[in-house]
N, C-alpha and C positions, 0 to 999 in steps of 0.2 A: 554657260548653259549647263543645267543640271544633267549629269549622266549617271543613271542608276540602273543597273542590271540586276533584276531580281533572281535570286537563287531558287532552287527547287522548293525551299520552305516558303518563300514569298509567293511563288506560283501556287503552291498548295493552299495557302491562306486565301488567295484570290478565288481559287476554284471553290473553296468551301463557302465563301461569301456569296458567290453567284448561285451556288446550289441552294443555299438557304432561301434566297429571294424567290427562285424558281419554284422550289418545293411549296412554300407557303402560298404563292400566287396560284399554283395549280390546284392545291387542296381546296382552297376557298372558291376557286372558279367553278368547281364541280357542283356547288350548292347555289341555288337561285334564291335571292332575297330581294324584297322590295325595300330599298333603303332611302327612297326619295324624301321621306318625311322624318328620317332619323337624324338627329344632330348629336354626334358622339361627344361633343364638348359640353353638352348640358347634362350628361349622365353623371349620377352620383358615384364617385369612386374616391378611395383614400390612398391607395398604394400603387406603385409601379415597380416591377421587377424586370431588369433588362440584362440580356446577354449579348455580347458583341465580339466581332472579329475585326482586326485592323491591319492596314498596311500604311506606311508613311515614308517620308523623306526628311532628313535633317538638313539644317541650313549650313552647317560647317563640317567639312570633311578633314580627316587625318590622312596624310600620305604615309602608308605603312610599308608597302612593298613596291619594288620596281621590277617589271618583267624584262626579259632579254630584248624585247623590241622597244623598250623605253617607256611603255605605258605604265601608269601608276595604278596601284590597287589601293583603294581608299576605304575608310570606315567613318561613319558618323555616330555620335552619341545620341542623336535624335532619329526619329523614324524607325524603320524596321518592320517587324511583324509582332503581333500581340493580340491581346483580348482583354475584356473586362467584364465584371459583374457589377450591377448597380442596383441599389435599393433606394426608392424615392417615396416621398410623402407629398400629397397634394395639399398645398396651403389654400388654394382656390382651384376651381375647375380648370384653369388655364395657367397655373403657376405652381411649380413643384420644386422641392429641395431634395438633393440626392447625395448619397455617399457611394463612391465607386472605387473599386480596387482591381488590380490586375498586373500581369507581367508584360514586359516588352523586351525584344531582343533585336539589336541591330547587327546586320550581316556585312561581310566584305562586299565591295562593289562587284567583285568577280571571284568565283570559286577557284582555288589553287590546289594543285596536287601535293605540293611540298610545304605548305604553310596554311595557317588558318587564323581567324581572329573574330572577335565579336564583343559587343557591349550589352550587358544585361542589367536590368533594373526592375523594380516593382514600384507601384504608386498607390497611394490612398488619397482621393480627391473629394472635395466638397463642391457641388455644382448647383447653381440656381438656374432654372429654365423657365422661360416665358413662351407659351404656345400662342401663335397668331393664326387663327383659322383662315383658310382660303376656300374652304367648302365645308359641307357637313361632316366629312370624314377625313379631311387632310389639313395639315397646318405647316407653316414655316415656324420653326422654333429658334430662339436665340438665347444665349446664356453664357455663363462663365463661372469662374471660381478660382480657388487656390488649393494647394495640397502639398503632400510630402512625397518626394521621389527617393526611394530607399534602395540600399544594397547595390549601388552602382559598381560594376566590375568590368574592367577592360582586360580581356584575355587575348594575348598575342602569342601564338605558338609558332616560333620559327626554329624549333629544335632540329628539323630535318635539313636546314640550311647550314652551310659551312660557317662555323663560329656563332651560330644562332642559339637562342635559348627560348624556354617557355616562360614568359613573364606575365604576371597577373598584377594589375593595379586596382586597388580598392579605393572607393570614394565615399566621402562623408554624405550623410543624408542631406538632401537639399529641399528647399521650398521654392515652388514655382507657381505661376498663374496660367490660366488657359481661357480661351474664348472659343465658342462654337456656334455653328449654324447648322440647322437640320431640316430635312424634309421628312415628315412623319405621316403615315397613312394608316387609318384604322381598317381592320378587316371586318367582315359582315356581322360578327357576333358582338363587337364592341369590347371584347375582352383582350383581343390581340391587336397589335399594330406592328408594322415594320418601319424602320427608320434608316435613312442615309445621313451620315454625320461628317461634316468637315470641321476639324478641330485644330486650332493653333495653340501652341504652348511655348512657354519661355522658362527655361531652367538652366542653371549652371552648376556643375559638379566640381568639387575641390578634392584633390588627392589626399588620401588618408594613410595608405599603406601600400607596400610593394613586396613581391616575392619573385624570385628567379629560380627556376628548376626546383621548386619546393622549399627554398630557403628564404626566409624573410629578412629584411634589413631596413634600416632607417631611410626615409625618403631623402634625407639630407645627403646621402651618398650618391644620389643621382646626379648626372652631369647637368649643367645649366641648359644645354640644348634639349635634353629629354624633359626637364622640368618645364621649359617653355612650350614644348609640344603637347605634353599630356598632364601637366600640373593642374590645369584648369580646363575642363571640357565644356563646350557649349552644347547642351542637350536640347536646344530648341528645335522645333520642326512643325510640320503639318501632317496630320494623319487622316485617313479616310476610314470610317467605321461603317459597318452594316450591322444593324441591331434588330433583334426580335424582342418585343416588349409585352409583358402581361400586365393588365390593369385590373386591380382588385378593389 
C-alpha cells in the first residue's frame, strides 16, 4: 500500500489548486448567461494557453533514512509537486497539438530535522489531445505523447548525521512517454476553461555524475550497493493536475 505523507510544500500546492478552482467558479458564477444554445466545441479558435499545478506519486521508492523507531523515510524519482505551461494549436475544433514544459520536485516521504533529500527535474513534452464532448460546455479529453526529462538531480543531505555527507547525483537527460485523461469545462465566455488532469508517465534516469561535500568524482568509484540503488532511477508515476486554459 502506497504511503505518502505530503510536506508543507505539497499541502501548499494542493491549497493553491483548490483556490484556483474556487476562484474561477465564484467569479463566473456572479454573471448570468444563457448558454443553453451555445456549443463551445463549434467555436472557431486556433490556440490554447494552459497553466497548471500538480501533485503526484511515483511508483518506486528509494529507502534513504531509517528513524529510531525503525520506520523508513523514502523518496521517489516520480511524483512530487510541480507545474507546467503549455502552448497548443487546434488542428481541428476537437483535436490539438501541444508543447508543454515545467519543473517537478519530489520530496521525502517525511520531513526530518537532521537530514533532507529531494529529486528535481524539468521536462519538455509534446502532447496530442482529443476532446470528446459530453455536453455543450464540457468534455472528456484523452491524449498522450513523448518528451525529454532533463536536469535530473538527486540531492541527499545527511551532513548533520554522524559520518554522513551531502551527496548530489546528476542524471542524464531521458526520454519518456505519457498518457492522460482529462475533464474540461468551459466557462461562460468561451475563452476560459478549467481542467482536471490525470497523467501517467514512464521514464527512467541513468546516473551521469556524482559529488560529495562539493567534490566531484567518477561514478566508477561508487560501491556496487550504491550503484544498484541509485544508478538507475525509475521516474514513472501518476500526477494530478489542475489547469486554467485560455482559448484564442
